[in-house]
N, C-alpha and C positions, 0 to 999 in steps of 0.2 A: 378388431377391438370388440370388447364385450361390455355391454351396459351393466353396471352394478350400482347398488345403492351407495349413498355417501358413507354410511356406517361400514359397509364391507370395504370400500376403498380406504377408509381411514384405518381399519384394522390391519390391512395389508401393509400400508406405508411402503417402505423400501425393502421389505423382507423377501428373501428368496424361498423356494419350495422346501428348504430344510427347516424353515421357521414358520411358514404359513401356507395353507392350502385353502381353496374356497370352502365356505361353510357347507355347501351341498356336496356330498360324496359323489353324486352323479357327474359333477363337473371336474373332478380331479384328473381324469384321463385327458380330457381336452385341454385343460390348463397346462398339464405337464408337456403335452405335445406342442402347444403354442410356445411355451417357455423354451423348449429345446429348439424349435424352429427359429426363434429369434436369436438364440445363442449361435446357431449354425449360420444363419444368414449373415450376421455381422462379425463372424469369426471371434466371438467373445469367449473368454475362459470361464471355467466353473471350478469351484473348489470341491474337495472330497465330500463334504457334508451335502452340498447341493447335488452332486452326482448320485450319491447314495439315496437321497430323498427321491430323486427322479426315478431311479431304478426301482425303489420300493413301490412307488405309484404305478410304474409301468408293469410291474409283475402282476398286478390285478386288472390290467386293461385288455387282456386278450390281444387282438390284432389292431392296434392303434397305429395309424400312419402319421409320420411326421413329414410334412411337405414344406419346402422352403426354396427360395431362389436366392443364390448368393448375391450379395450387394455388389454393385459395380465398383 
């Protein structure tokens, strides 16, 4: 969990990475990695726009590791 301001939390609402990224560009890579890890952990689906957005972010991240443990 990452602490954010109320304004940032409200701006995100329930939007996925295709429609919202953290305001600080330095946080994009970690946000995308955390998002992907959550999807993988819980075996959740992602639509094409979401996948393309994550790939776009990842292309600028260098070697960002996505770590997760599958849910029981």
